[in-house]
PDB file as gemmi writes it, atoms N, CA and C in Angstrom:
CRYST1    1.000    1.000    1.000  90.00  90.00  90.00 P 1                      
ATOM      1  N   MET A   1      97.731 101.168 108.959  1.00  0.00           N  
ATOM      2  CA  MET A   1      97.996  99.958 109.694  1.00  0.00           C  
ATOM      3  C   MET A   1      96.874  99.760 110.703  1.00  0.00           C  
ATOM      4  N   TYR A   2      96.235  98.625 110.609  1.00  0.00           N  
ATOM      5  CA  TYR A   2      95.157  98.270 111.527  1.00  0.00           C  
ATOM      6  C   TYR A   2      95.578  96.988 112.239  1.00  0.00           C  
ATOM      7  N   LEU A   3      95.769  97.076 113.538  1.00  0.00           N  
ATOM      8  CA  LEU A   3      96.166  95.916 114.319  1.00  0.00           C  
ATOM      9  C   LEU A   3      95.051  95.559 115.280  1.00  0.00           C  
ATOM     10  N   GLY A   4      94.715  94.295 115.354  1.00  0.00           N  
ATOM     11  CA  GLY A   4      93.683  93.849 116.274  1.00  0.00           C  
ATOM     12  C   GLY A   4      94.188  92.748 117.180  1.00  0.00           C  
ATOM     13  N   PHE A   5      93.833  92.853 118.450  1.00  0.00           N  
ATOM     14  CA  PHE A   5      94.232  91.871 119.455  1.00  0.00           C  
ATOM     15  C   PHE A   5      93.032  91.526 120.321  1.00  0.00           C  
ATOM     16  N   ARG A   6      93.092  90.390 120.993  1.00  0.00           N  
ATOM     17  CA  ARG A   6      92.004  90.010 121.903  1.00  0.00           C  
ATOM     18  C   ARG A   6      91.903  90.969 123.077  1.00  0.00           C  
ATOM     19  N   SER A   7      93.044  91.259 123.704  1.00  0.00           N  
ATOM     20  CA  SER A   7      93.071  92.158 124.857  1.00  0.00           C  
ATOM     21  C   SER A   7      94.465  92.755 124.992  1.00  0.00           C  
ATOM     22  N   LYS A   8      94.606  93.671 125.934  1.00  0.00           N  
ATOM     23  CA  LYS A   8      95.857  94.396 126.125  1.00  0.00           C  
ATOM     24  C   LYS A   8      97.054  93.469 126.321  1.00  0.00           C  
ATOM     25  N   GLU A   9      96.857  92.358 127.007  1.00  0.00           N  
ATOM     26  CA  GLU A   9      97.975  91.461 127.307  1.00  0.00           C  
ATOM     27  C   GLU A   9      98.580  90.827 126.056  1.00  0.00           C  
ATOM     28  N   PHE A  10      97.875  90.843 124.927  1.00  0.00           N  
ATOM     29  CA  PHE A  10      98.381  90.251 123.697  1.00  0.00           C  
ATOM     30  C   PHE A  10      99.031  91.264 122.752  1.00  0.00           C  
ATOM     31  N   VAL A  11      98.991  92.547 123.070  1.00  0.00           N  
ATOM     32  CA  VAL A  11      99.535  93.586 122.186  1.00  0.00           C  
ATOM     33  C   VAL A  11     101.056  93.450 122.097  1.00  0.00           C  
ATOM     34  N   ILE A  12     101.554  93.397 120.863  1.00  0.00           N  
ATOM     35  CA  ILE A  12     102.998  93.335 120.619  1.00  0.00           C  
ATOM     36  C   ILE A  12     103.372  94.301 119.496  1.00  0.00           C  
ATOM     37  N   LEU A  13     104.607  94.712 119.492  1.00  0.00           N  
ATOM     38  CA  LEU A  13     105.221  95.504 118.418  1.00  0.00           C  
ATOM     39  C   LEU A  13     104.491  96.813 118.122  1.00  0.00           C  
ATOM     40  N   GLU A  14     103.823  97.368 119.090  1.00  0.00           N  
ATOM     41  CA  GLU A  14     103.060  98.593 118.857  1.00  0.00           C  
ATOM     42  C   GLU A  14     103.945  99.733 118.350  1.00  0.00           C  
ATOM     43  N   GLU A  15     105.030 100.003 119.017  1.00  0.00           N  
ATOM     44  CA  GLU A  15     105.902 101.118 118.617  1.00  0.00           C  
ATOM     45  C   GLU A  15     106.518 100.887 117.245  1.00  0.00           C  
ATOM     46  N   GLU A  16     106.891  99.671 116.964  1.00  0.00           N  
ATOM     47  CA  GLU A  16     107.486  99.360 115.668  1.00  0.00           C  
ATOM     48  C   GLU A  16     106.508  99.657 114.533  1.00  0.00           C  
ATOM     49  N   TYR A  17     105.247  99.259 114.709  1.00  0.00           N  
ATOM     50  CA  TYR A  17     104.244  99.516 113.681  1.00  0.00           C  
ATOM     51  C   TYR A  17     103.894 100.995 113.595  1.00  0.00           C  
ATOM     52  N   LYS A  18     103.836 101.673 114.724  1.00  0.00           N  
ATOM     53  CA  LYS A  18     103.572 103.120 114.711  1.00  0.00           C  
ATOM     54  C   LYS A  18     104.635 103.851 113.909  1.00  0.00           C  
ATOM     55  N   ASN A  19     105.891 103.434 114.071  1.00  0.00           N  
ATOM     56  CA  ASN A  19     107.013 104.117 113.427  1.00  0.00           C  
ATOM     57  C   ASN A  19     107.028 103.964 111.909  1.00  0.00           C  
ATOM     58  N   ILE A  20     106.337 102.961 111.378  1.00  0.00           N  
ATOM     59  CA  ILE A  20     106.359 102.760 109.922  1.00  0.00           C  
ATOM     60  C   ILE A  20     105.010 103.059 109.273  1.00  0.00           C  
ATOM     61  N   SER A  21     104.082 103.604 110.033  1.00  0.00           N  
ATOM     62  CA  SER A  21     102.718 103.800 109.534  1.00  0.00           C  
ATOM     63  C   SER A  21     102.330 105.263 109.470  1.00  0.00           C  
ATOM     64  N   ASP A  22     101.697 105.656 108.368  1.00  0.00           N  
ATOM     65  CA  ASP A  22     101.126 107.000 108.274  1.00  0.00           C  
ATOM     66  C   ASP A  22      99.867 107.096 109.121  1.00  0.00           C  
ATOM     67  N   LYS A  23      99.109 106.018 109.146  1.00  0.00           N  
ATOM     68  CA  LYS A  23      97.900 105.936 109.955  1.00  0.00           C  
ATOM     69  C   LYS A  23      97.980 104.643 110.737  1.00  0.00           C  
ATOM     70  N   PHE A  24      97.694 104.721 112.023  1.00  0.00           N  
ATOM     71  CA  PHE A  24      97.833 103.556 112.894  1.00  0.00           C  
ATOM     72  C   PHE A  24      96.594 103.424 113.760  1.00  0.00           C  
ATOM     73  N   VAL A  25      95.943 102.261 113.704  1.00  0.00           N  
ATOM     74  CA  VAL A  25      94.775 101.982 114.538  1.00  0.00           C  
ATOM     75  C   VAL A  25      95.022 100.663 115.253  1.00  0.00           C  
ATOM     76  N   LEU A  26      94.987 100.697 116.572  1.00  0.00           N  
ATOM     77  CA  LEU A  26      95.146  99.496 117.371  1.00  0.00           C  
ATOM     78  C   LEU A  26      93.831  99.226 118.084  1.00  0.00           C  
ATOM     79  N   THR A  27      93.346  97.992 117.963  1.00  0.00           N  
ATOM     80  CA  THR A  27      92.079  97.635 118.586  1.00  0.00           C  
ATOM     81  C   THR A  27      92.249  96.416 119.482  1.00  0.00           C  
ATOM     82  N   THR A  28      91.383  96.340 120.479  1.00  0.00           N  
ATOM     83  CA  THR A  28      91.264  95.119 121.267  1.00  0.00           C  
ATOM     84  C   THR A  28      89.791  94.743 121.296  1.00  0.00           C  
ATOM     85  N   ASP A  29      89.539  93.448 121.223  1.00  0.00           N  
ATOM     86  CA  ASP A  29      88.159  92.966 121.202  1.00  0.00           C  
ATOM     87  C   ASP A  29      87.384  93.450 122.428  1.00  0.00           C  
ATOM     88  N   ASP A  30      88.060  93.445 123.587  1.00  0.00           N  
ATOM     89  CA  ASP A  30      87.381  93.792 124.835  1.00  0.00           C  
ATOM     90  C   ASP A  30      87.511  95.263 125.230  1.00  0.00           C  
ATOM     91  N   GLY A  31      88.252  96.055 124.443  1.00  0.00           N  
ATOM     92  CA  GLY A  31      88.407  97.471 124.755  1.00  0.00           C  
ATOM     93  C   GLY A  31      89.404  97.763 125.853  1.00  0.00           C  
ATOM     94  N   SER A  32      90.214  96.773 126.245  1.00  0.00           N  
ATOM     95  CA  SER A  32      91.177  96.987 127.325  1.00  0.00           C  
ATOM     96  C   SER A  32      92.353  97.852 126.912  1.00  0.00           C  
ATOM     97  N   TYR A  33      92.518  98.087 125.607  1.00  0.00           N  
ATOM     98  CA  TYR A  33      93.607  98.943 125.118  1.00  0.00           C  
ATOM     99  C   TYR A  33      93.250  99.402 123.720  1.00  0.00           C  
ATOM    100  N   GLY A  34      93.576 100.612 123.382  1.00  0.00           N  
ATOM    101  CA  GLY A  34      93.259 101.138 122.057  1.00  0.00           C  
ATOM    102  C   GLY A  34      91.764 101.261 121.857  1.00  0.00           C  
ATOM    103  N   GLU A  35      91.343 101.129 120.616  1.00  0.00           N  
ATOM    104  CA  GLU A  35      89.922 101.201 120.280  1.00  0.00           C  
ATOM    105  C   GLU A  35      89.243  99.864 120.579  1.00  0.00           C  
ATOM    106  N   LYS A  36      87.987  99.912 120.976  1.00  0.00           N  
ATOM    107  CA  LYS A  36      87.248  98.678 121.246  1.00  0.00           C  
ATOM    108  C   LYS A  36      86.621  98.164 119.957  1.00  0.00           C  
ATOM    109  N   GLY A  37      86.816  96.882 119.694  1.00  0.00           N  
ATOM    110  CA  GLY A  37      86.210  96.256 118.532  1.00  0.00           C  
ATOM    111  C   GLY A  37      87.238  95.569 117.665  1.00  0.00           C  
ATOM    112  N   PHE A  38      86.797  95.179 116.490  1.00  0.00           N  
ATOM    113  CA  PHE A  38      87.663  94.485 115.546  1.00  0.00           C  
ATOM    114  C   PHE A  38      88.319  95.491 114.598  1.00  0.00           C  
ATOM    115  N   ALA A  39      89.564  95.238 114.260  1.00  0.00           N  
ATOM    116  CA  ALA A  39      90.306  96.134 113.369  1.00  0.00           C  
ATOM    117  C   ALA A  39      89.601  96.298 112.028  1.00  0.00           C  
ATOM    118  N   ILE A  40      88.965  95.243 111.545  1.00  0.00           N  
ATOM    119  CA  ILE A  40      88.293  95.310 110.248  1.00  0.00           C  
ATOM    120  C   ILE A  40      87.180  96.354 110.235  1.00  0.00           C  
ATOM    121  N   ASN A  41      86.551  96.594 111.368  1.00  0.00           N  
ATOM    122  CA  ASN A  41      85.497  97.614 111.420  1.00  0.00           C  
ATOM    123  C   ASN A  41      86.055  99.011 111.171  1.00  0.00           C  
ATOM    124  N   PHE A  42      87.253  99.268 111.661  1.00  0.00           N  
ATOM    125  CA  PHE A  42      87.893 100.564 111.431  1.00  0.00           C  
ATOM    126  C   PHE A  42      88.411 100.664 110.006  1.00  0.00           C  
ATOM    127  N   LEU A  43      88.874  99.547 109.454  1.00  0.00           N  
ATOM    128  CA  LEU A  43      89.247  99.502 108.039  1.00  0.00           C  
ATOM    129  C   LEU A  43      88.031  99.822 107.183  1.00  0.00           C  
ATOM    130  N   ARG A  44      86.900  99.222 107.490  1.00  0.00           N  
ATOM    131  CA  ARG A  44      85.665  99.481 106.736  1.00  0.00           C  
ATOM    132  C   ARG A  44      85.302 100.964 106.766  1.00  0.00           C  
ATOM    133  N   GLN A  45      85.433 101.601 107.933  1.00  0.00           N  
ATOM    134  CA  GLN A  45      85.120 103.025 108.051  1.00  0.00           C  
ATOM    135  C   GLN A  45      85.998 103.850 107.110  1.00  0.00           C  
ATOM    136  N   ASP A  46      87.281 103.516 107.059  1.00  0.00           N  
ATOM    137  CA  ASP A  46      88.179 104.267 106.178  1.00  0.00           C  
ATOM    138  C   ASP A  46      87.915 103.964 104.708  1.00  0.00           C  
ATOM    139  N   ILE A  47      87.496 102.753 104.403  1.00  0.00           N  
ATOM    140  CA  ILE A  47      87.109 102.432 103.024  1.00  0.00           C  
ATOM    141  C   ILE A  47      85.908 103.288 102.627  1.00  0.00           C  
ATOM    142  N   GLU A  48      84.932 103.397 103.512  1.00  0.00           N  
ATOM    143  CA  GLU A  48      83.738 104.199 103.229  1.00  0.00           C  
ATOM    144  C   GLU A  48      84.066 105.675 103.033  1.00  0.00           C  
ATOM    145  N   LYS A  49      85.136 106.147 103.669  1.00  0.00           N  
ATOM    146  CA  LYS A  49      85.587 107.529 103.497  1.00  0.00           C  
ATOM    147  C   LYS A  49      86.418 107.698 102.225  1.00  0.00           C  
ATOM    148  N   GLY A  50      86.740 106.584 101.556  1.00  0.00           N  
ATOM    149  CA  GLY A  50      87.530 106.649 100.328  1.00  0.00           C  
ATOM    150  C   GLY A  50      89.017 106.747 100.574  1.00  0.00           C  
ATOM    151  N   ASN A  51      89.469 106.311 101.748  1.00  0.00           N  
ATOM    152  CA  ASN A  51      90.883 106.464 102.110  1.00  0.00           C  
ATOM    153  C   ASN A  51      91.752 105.247 101.835  1.00  0.00           C  
ATOM    154  N   ILE A  52      91.205 104.187 101.255  1.00  0.00           N  
ATOM    155  CA  ILE A  52      91.957 102.941 101.081  1.00  0.00           C  
ATOM    156  C   ILE A  52      92.018 102.568  99.599  1.00  0.00           C  
ATOM    157  N   ASP A  53      93.242 102.359  99.095  1.00  0.00           N  
ATOM    158  CA  ASP A  53      93.444 101.962  97.700  1.00  0.00           C  
ATOM    159  C   ASP A  53      93.736 100.476  97.542  1.00  0.00           C  
ATOM    160  N   ALA A  54      94.311  99.869  98.570  1.00  0.00           N  
ATOM    161  CA  ALA A  54      94.672  98.451  98.530  1.00  0.00           C  
ATOM    162  C   ALA A  54      94.722  97.925  99.955  1.00  0.00           C  
ATOM    163  N   ILE A  55      94.558  96.610 100.078  1.00  0.00           N  
ATOM    164  CA  ILE A  55      94.582  95.971 101.388  1.00  0.00           C  
ATOM    165  C   ILE A  55      95.625  94.861 101.363  1.00  0.00           C  
ATOM    166  N   TYR A  56      96.433  94.809 102.417  1.00  0.00           N  
ATOM    167  CA  TYR A  56      97.410  93.750 102.618  1.00  0.00           C  
ATOM    168  C   TYR A  56      97.152  93.207 104.017  1.00  0.00           C  
ATOM    169  N   ALA A  57      96.876  91.914 104.123  1.00  0.00           N  
ATOM    170  CA  ALA A  57      96.467  91.374 105.416  1.00  0.00           C  
ATOM    171  C   ALA A  57      97.192  90.079 105.757  1.00  0.00           C  
ATOM    172  N   CYS A  58      97.432  89.903 107.051  1.00  0.00           N  
ATOM    173  CA  CYS A  58      97.911  88.643 107.582  1.00  0.00           C  
ATOM    174  C   CYS A  58      97.225  88.436 108.921  1.00  0.00           C  
ATOM    175  N   GLY A  59      97.099  87.182 109.311  1.00  0.00           N  
ATOM    176  CA  GLY A  59      96.444  86.880 110.570  1.00  0.00           C  
ATOM    177  C   GLY A  59      95.709  85.567 110.492  1.00  0.00           C  
ATOM    178  N   PRO A  60      94.849  85.319 111.474  1.00  0.00           N  
ATOM    179  CA  PRO A  60      94.116  84.057 111.505  1.00  0.00           C  
ATOM    180  C   PRO A  60      93.101  83.950 110.363  1.00  0.00           C  
ATOM    181  N   LEU A  61      92.804  82.734 109.964  1.00  0.00           N  
ATOM    182  CA  LEU A  61      91.913  82.498 108.820  1.00  0.00           C  
ATOM    183  C   LEU A  61      90.536  83.165 108.933  1.00  0.00           C  
ATOM    184  N   PRO A  62      89.865  83.145 110.084  1.00  0.00           N  
ATOM    185  CA  PRO A  62      88.561  83.832 110.136  1.00  0.00           C  
ATOM    186  C   PRO A  62      88.666  85.331 109.814  1.00  0.00           C  
ATOM    187  N   MET A  63      89.739  85.962 110.275  1.00  0.00           N  
ATOM    188  CA  MET A  63      89.927  87.374 109.967  1.00  0.00           C  
ATOM    189  C   MET A  63      90.241  87.567 108.485  1.00  0.00           C  
ATOM    190  N   LEU A  64      91.086  86.698 107.936  1.00  0.00           N  
ATOM    191  CA  LEU A  64      91.421  86.807 106.514  1.00  0.00           C  
ATOM    192  C   LEU A  64      90.185  86.596 105.647  1.00  0.00           C  
ATOM    193  N   LYS A  65      89.317  85.698 106.043  1.00  0.00           N  
ATOM    194  CA  LYS A  65      88.063  85.471 105.305  1.00  0.00           C  
ATOM    195  C   LYS A  65      87.221  86.744 105.313  1.00  0.00           C  
ATOM    196  N   ALA A  66      87.130  87.407 106.463  1.00  0.00           N  
ATOM    197  CA  ALA A  66      86.355  88.646 106.554  1.00  0.00           C  
ATOM    198  C   ALA A  66      86.979  89.747 105.701  1.00  0.00           C  
ATOM    199  N   VAL A  67      88.287  89.839 105.700  1.00  0.00           N  
ATOM    200  CA  VAL A  67      88.983  90.838 104.874  1.00  0.00           C  
ATOM    201  C   VAL A  67      88.780  90.521 103.400  1.00  0.00           C  
ATOM    202  N   GLN A  68      88.867  89.254 103.055  1.00  0.00           N  
ATOM    203  CA  GLN A  68      88.643  88.819 101.671  1.00  0.00           C  
ATOM    204  C   GLN A  68      87.248  89.240 101.202  1.00  0.00           C  
ATOM    205  N   GLU A  69      86.251  89.004 102.018  1.00  0.00           N  
ATOM    206  CA  GLU A  69      84.881  89.374 101.664  1.00  0.00           C  
ATOM    207  C   GLU A  69      84.714  90.886 101.559  1.00  0.00           C  
ATOM    208  N   LEU A  70      85.340  91.633 102.465  1.00  0.00           N  
ATOM    209  CA  LEU A  70      85.281  93.091 102.417  1.00  0.00           C  
ATOM    210  C   LEU A  70      85.930  93.618 101.141  1.00  0.00           C  
ATOM    211  N   ALA A  71      87.081  93.068 100.783  1.00  0.00           N  
ATOM    212  CA  ALA A  71      87.766  93.500  99.563  1.00  0.00           C  
ATOM    213  C   ALA A  71      86.922  93.206  98.328  1.00  0.00           C  
ATOM    214  N   LYS A  72      86.307  92.039  98.299  1.00  0.00           N  
ATOM    215  CA  LYS A  72      85.459  91.674  97.163  1.00  0.00           C  
ATOM    216  C   LYS A  72      84.253  92.605  97.071  1.00  0.00           C  
ATOM    217  N   GLU A  73      83.617  92.849  98.210  1.00  0.00           N  
ATOM    218  CA  GLU A  73      82.435  93.712  98.269  1.00  0.00           C  
ATOM    219  C   GLU A  73      82.744  95.137  97.807  1.00  0.00           C  
ATOM    220  N   THR A  74      83.909  95.637  98.183  1.00  0.00           N  
ATOM    221  CA  THR A  74      84.267  97.025  97.881  1.00  0.00           C  
ATOM    222  C   THR A  74      85.127  97.162  96.622  1.00  0.00           C  
ATOM    223  N   LYS A  75      85.477  96.011  96.022  1.00  0.00           N  
ATOM    224  CA  LYS A  75      86.294  95.982  94.803  1.00  0.00           C  
ATOM    225  C   LYS A  75      87.664  96.643  94.999  1.00  0.00           C  
ATOM    226  N   ILE A  76      88.235  96.435  96.180  1.00  0.00           N  
ATOM    227  CA  ILE A  76      89.567  96.954  96.477  1.00  0.00           C  
ATOM    228  C   ILE A  76      90.570  95.819  96.317  1.00  0.00           C  
ATOM    229  N   PRO A  77      91.662  96.031  95.583  1.00  0.00           N  
ATOM    230  CA  PRO A  77      92.677  94.989  95.448  1.00  0.00           C  
ATOM    231  C   PRO A  77      93.181  94.559  96.828  1.00  0.00           C  
ATOM    232  N   CYS A  78      93.364  93.258  96.996  1.00  0.00           N  
ATOM    233  CA  CYS A  78      93.746  92.735  98.306  1.00  0.00           C  
ATOM    234  C   CYS A  78      94.690  91.553  98.154  1.00  0.00           C  
ATOM    235  N   GLN A  79      95.733  91.559  98.958  1.00  0.00           N  
ATOM    236  CA  GLN A  79      96.639  90.424  99.045  1.00  0.00           C  
ATOM    237  C   GLN A  79      96.644  89.933 100.482  1.00  0.00           C  
ATOM    238  N   ILE A  80      96.619  88.615 100.632  1.00  0.00           N  
ATOM    239  CA  ILE A  80      96.620  88.040 101.965  1.00  0.00           C  
ATOM    240  C   ILE A  80      97.800  87.089 102.123  1.00  0.00           C  
ATOM    241  N   SER A  81      98.373  87.098 103.307  1.00  0.00           N  
ATOM    242  CA  SER A  81      99.482  86.211 103.629  1.00  0.00           C  
ATOM    243  C   SER A  81      98.945  85.060 104.465  1.00  0.00           C  
ATOM    244  N   LEU A  82      99.067  83.857 103.944  1.00  0.00           N  
ATOM    245  CA  LEU A  82      98.555  82.686 104.638  1.00  0.00           C  
ATOM    246  C   LEU A  82      99.588  82.140 105.610  1.00  0.00           C  
ATOM    247  N   GLU A  83      99.110  81.676 106.731  1.00  0.00           N  
ATOM    248  CA  GLU A  83      99.986  81.155 107.782  1.00  0.00           C  
ATOM    249  C   GLU A  83      99.808  79.649 107.929  1.00  0.00           C  
ATOM    250  N   GLU A  84      99.886  78.938 106.822  1.00  0.00           N  
ATOM    251  CA  GLU A  84      99.729  77.491 106.860  1.00  0.00           C  
ATOM    252  C   GLU A  84     100.969  76.844 107.467  1.00  0.00           C  
ATOM    253  N   ARG A  85     100.747  75.744 108.154  1.00  0.00           N  
ATOM    254  CA  ARG A  85     101.885  74.969 108.668  1.00  0.00           C  
ATOM    255  C   ARG A  85     102.617  74.339 107.494  1.00  0.00           C  
ATOM    256  N   MET A  86     103.935  74.416 107.545  1.00  0.00           N  
ATOM    257  CA  MET A  86     104.756  73.878 106.469  1.00  0.00           C  
ATOM    258  C   MET A  86     105.653  72.791 107.026  1.00  0.00           C  
ATOM    259  N   GLY A  87     105.445  71.574 106.550  1.00  0.00           N  
ATOM    260  CA  GLY A  87     106.253  70.456 107.025  1.00  0.00           C  
ATOM    261  C   GLY A  87     107.629  70.429 106.395  1.00  0.00           C  
ATOM    262  N   CYS A  88     107.666  70.471 105.068  1.00  0.00           N  
ATOM    263  CA  CYS A  88     108.950  70.311 104.382  1.00  0.00           C  
ATOM    264  C   CYS A  88     109.484  71.623 103.808  1.00  0.00           C  
ATOM    265  N   GLY A  89     108.595  72.526 103.431  1.00  0.00           N  
ATOM    266  CA  GLY A  89     109.023  73.803 102.864  1.00  0.00           C  
ATOM    267  C   GLY A  89     109.399  73.753 101.392  1.00  0.00           C  
ATOM    268  N   ILE A  90     109.262  72.598 100.744  1.00  0.00           N  
ATOM    269  CA  ILE A  90     109.614  72.496  99.323  1.00  0.00           C  
ATOM    270  C   ILE A  90     108.484  71.912  98.475  1.00  0.00           C  
ATOM    271  N   GLY A  91     107.287  71.736  99.064  1.00  0.00           N  
ATOM    272  CA  GLY A  91     106.124  71.293  98.299  1.00  0.00           C  
ATOM    273  C   GLY A  91     105.951  69.803  98.149  1.00  0.00           C  
ATOM    274  N   VAL A  92     106.682  69.013  98.910  1.00  0.00           N  
ATOM    275  CA  VAL A  92     106.591  67.562  98.797  1.00  0.00           C  
ATOM    276  C   VAL A  92     105.540  66.978  99.733  1.00  0.00           C  
ATOM    277  N   CYS A  93     105.434  67.489 100.950  1.00  0.00           N  
ATOM    278  CA  CYS A  93     104.603  66.834 101.970  1.00  0.00           C  
ATOM    279  C   CYS A  93     103.115  67.170 101.857  1.00  0.00           C  
ATOM    280  N   LEU A  94     102.753  68.191 101.124  1.00  0.00           N  
ATOM    281  CA  LEU A  94     101.373  68.627 100.931  1.00  0.00           C  
ATOM    282  C   LEU A  94     100.738  69.217 102.200  1.00  0.00           C  
ATOM    283  N   GLY A  95     101.519  69.440 103.218  1.00  0.00           N  
ATOM    284  CA  GLY A  95     100.991  69.982 104.470  1.00  0.00           C  
ATOM    285  C   GLY A  95     100.457  71.396 104.349  1.00  0.00           C  
ATOM    286  N   CYS A  96     100.933  72.149 103.395  1.00  0.00           N  
ATOM    287  CA  CYS A  96     100.521  73.547 103.267  1.00  0.00           C  
ATOM    288  C   CYS A  96      99.648  73.796 102.038  1.00  0.00           C  
ATOM    289  N   ALA A  97      99.073  72.746 101.482  1.00  0.00           N  
ATOM    290  CA  ALA A  97      98.251  72.887 100.274  1.00  0.00           C  
ATOM    291  C   ALA A  97      96.964  73.660 100.576  1.00  0.00           C  
ATOM    292  N   VAL A  98      96.630  74.611  99.700  1.00  0.00           N  
ATOM    293  CA  VAL A  98      95.392  75.384  99.814  1.00  0.00           C  
ATOM    294  C   VAL A  98      94.692  75.388  98.461  1.00  0.00           C  
ATOM    295  N   GLN A  99      93.372  75.568  98.502  1.00  0.00           N  
ATOM    296  CA  GLN A  99      92.603  75.629  97.259  1.00  0.00           C  
ATOM    297  C   GLN A  99      92.684  77.032  96.669  1.00  0.00           C  
ATOM    298  N   VAL A 100      92.871  77.081  95.361  1.00  0.00           N  
ATOM    299  CA  VAL A 100      92.867  78.348  94.632  1.00  0.00           C  
ATOM    300  C   VAL A 100      92.057  78.185  93.359  1.00  0.00           C  
ATOM    301  N   ASN A 101      91.522  79.289  92.893  1.00  0.00           N  
ATOM    302  CA  ASN A 101      90.808  79.294  91.619  1.00  0.00           C  
ATOM    303  C   ASN A 101      91.816  79.366  90.490  1.00  0.00           C  
ATOM    304  N   ALA A 102      91.608  78.532  89.495  1.00  0.00           N  
ATOM    305  CA  ALA A 102      92.432  78.547  88.290  1.00  0.00           C  
ATOM    306  C   ALA A 102      91.478  78.590  87.108  1.00  0.00           C  
ATOM    307  N   GLY A 103      91.015  79.788  86.787  1.00  0.00           N  
ATOM    308  CA  GLY A 103      89.997  79.933  85.757  1.00  0.00           C  
ATOM    309  C   GLY A 103      88.695  79.366  86.260  1.00  0.00           C  
ATOM    310  N   GLU A 104      88.145  78.414  85.532  1.00  0.00           N  
ATOM    311  CA  GLU A 104      86.887  77.764  85.927  1.00  0.00           C  
ATOM    312  C   GLU A 104      87.116  76.662  86.964  1.00  0.00           C  
ATOM    313  N   ASP A 105      88.353  76.220  87.096  1.00  0.00           N  
ATOM    314  CA  ASP A 105      88.665  75.090  87.972  1.00  0.00           C  
ATOM    315  C   ASP A 105      89.175  75.555  89.331  1.00  0.00           C  
ATOM    316  N   THR A 106      89.097  74.640  90.287  1.00  0.00           N  
ATOM    317  CA  THR A 106      89.722  74.831  91.592  1.00  0.00           C  
ATOM    318  C   THR A 106      90.839  73.813  91.693  1.00  0.00           C  
ATOM    319  N   VAL A 107      92.016  74.290  92.024  1.00  0.00           N  
ATOM    320  CA  VAL A 107      93.183  73.425  92.156  1.00  0.00           C  
ATOM    321  C   VAL A 107      93.836  73.672  93.509  1.00  0.00           C  
ATOM    322  N   TYR A 108      94.757  72.818  93.849  1.00  0.00           N  
ATOM    323  CA  TYR A 108      95.539  73.014  95.067  1.00  0.00           C  
ATOM    324  C   TYR A 108      96.912  73.534  94.701  1.00  0.00           C  
ATOM    325  N   THR A 109      97.418  74.429  95.546  1.00  0.00           N  
ATOM    326  CA  THR A 109      98.781  74.915  95.385  1.00  0.00           C  
ATOM    327  C   THR A 109      99.438  74.912  96.756  1.00  0.00           C  
ATOM    328  N   HIS A 110     100.726  75.033  96.771  1.00  0.00           N  
ATOM    329  CA  HIS A 110     101.480  74.981  98.024  1.00  0.00           C  
ATOM    330  C   HIS A 110     101.816  76.400  98.492  1.00  0.00           C  
ATOM    331  N   VAL A 111     101.490  76.681  99.727  1.00  0.00           N  
ATOM    332  CA  VAL A 111     101.815  77.991 100.306  1.00  0.00           C  
ATOM    333  C   VAL A 111     103.330  78.176 100.331  1.00  0.00           C  
ATOM    334  N   CYS A 112     104.067  77.097 100.604  1.00  0.00           N  
ATOM    335  CA  CYS A 112     105.528  77.204 100.713  1.00  0.00           C  
ATOM    336  C   CYS A 112     106.194  77.543  99.380  1.00  0.00           C  
ATOM    337  N   LYS A 113     105.581  77.173  98.278  1.00  0.00           N  
ATOM    338  CA  LYS A 113     106.192  77.420  96.974  1.00  0.00           C  
ATOM    339  C   LYS A 113     105.547  78.586  96.230  1.00  0.00           C  
ATOM    340  N   ALA A 114     104.240  78.680  96.243  1.00  0.00           N  
ATOM    341  CA  ALA A 114     103.528  79.717  95.485  1.00  0.00           C  
ATOM    342  C   ALA A 114     103.227  80.949  96.325  1.00  0.00           C  
ATOM    343  N   GLY A 115     103.430  80.884  97.610  1.00  0.00           N  
ATOM    344  CA  GLY A 115     103.069  81.970  98.526  1.00  0.00           C  
ATOM    345  C   GLY A 115     104.243  82.362  99.378  1.00  0.00           C  
ATOM    346  N   PRO A 116     103.981  82.860 100.523  1.00  0.00           N  
ATOM    347  CA  PRO A 116     102.743  82.762 101.287  1.00  0.00           C  
ATOM    348  C   PRO A 116     101.706  83.842 100.955  1.00  0.00           C  
ATOM    349  N   VAL A 117     102.055  84.795 100.086  1.00  0.00           N  
ATOM    350  CA  VAL A 117     101.120  85.881  99.774  1.00  0.00           C  
ATOM    351  C   VAL A 117     100.385  85.559  98.475  1.00  0.00           C  
ATOM    352  N   PHE A 118      99.040  85.724  98.532  1.00  0.00           N  
ATOM    353  CA  PHE A 118      98.189  85.429  97.391  1.00  0.00           C  
ATOM    354  C   PHE A 118      97.199  86.560  97.179  1.00  0.00           C  
ATOM    355  N   ASP A 119      96.791  86.752  95.932  1.00  0.00           N  
ATOM    356  CA  ASP A 119      95.684  87.661  95.640  1.00  0.00           C  
ATOM    357  C   ASP A 119      94.443  87.073  96.295  1.00  0.00           C  
ATOM    358  N   SER A 120      93.709  87.886  97.022  1.00  0.00           N  
ATOM    359  CA  SER A 120      92.568  87.366  97.764  1.00  0.00           C  
ATOM    360  C   SER A 120      91.455  86.840  96.853  1.00  0.00           C  
ATOM    361  N   ASN A 121      91.451  87.228  95.580  1.00  0.00           N  
ATOM    362  CA  ASN A 121      90.433  86.752  94.648  1.00  0.00           C  
ATOM    363  C   ASN A 121      90.592  85.292  94.273  1.00  0.00           C  
ATOM    364  N   ILE A 122      91.778  84.727  94.449  1.00  0.00           N  
ATOM    365  CA  ILE A 122      91.979  83.364  93.986  1.00  0.00           C  
ATOM    366  C   ILE A 122      91.958  82.321  95.101  1.00  0.00           C  
ATOM    367  N   VAL A 123      92.214  82.732  96.343  1.00  0.00           N  
ATOM    368  CA  VAL A 123      92.311  81.769  97.449  1.00  0.00           C  
ATOM    369  C   VAL A 123      90.939  81.422  97.987  1.00  0.00           C  
ATOM    370  N   LYS A 124      90.730  80.139  98.232  1.00  0.00           N  
ATOM    371  CA  LYS A 124      89.486  79.682  98.870  1.00  0.00           C  
ATOM    372  C   LYS A 124      89.755  79.488 100.353  1.00  0.00           C  
ATOM    373  N   ILE A 125      89.203  80.386 101.132  1.00  0.00           N  
ATOM    374  CA  ILE A 125      89.393  80.290 102.592  1.00  0.00           C  
ATOM    375  C   ILE A 125      88.145  79.689 103.207  1.00  0.00           C  
TER     376      ILE A 125                                                      
END                                                                             
């Protein structure tokens, strides 16, 4: 489990995540709590050591994009949970539509119906 926060004041659910994790790394961008830096940097270190078989990620889009690129670069299976705003929740309003690869084509799908978790190889972030 790799958790990243801007600073100590934003840290939440630390004990809950510690209790369900074999390995737990908490980072803050400014170093005010836990390790200093981005959580993805510590994930990369463990990938380089051969300790990671799969990646499951949720969070803001810039972070998910970085995780997606890391998974592609290292050829590690990765699933990402998208946090799109959902207006209707049944696929009618198109508020949560995202681009995905469908073979040679790019199509739109609804996070509310097809997700929110997607294989990182198909989502266009």
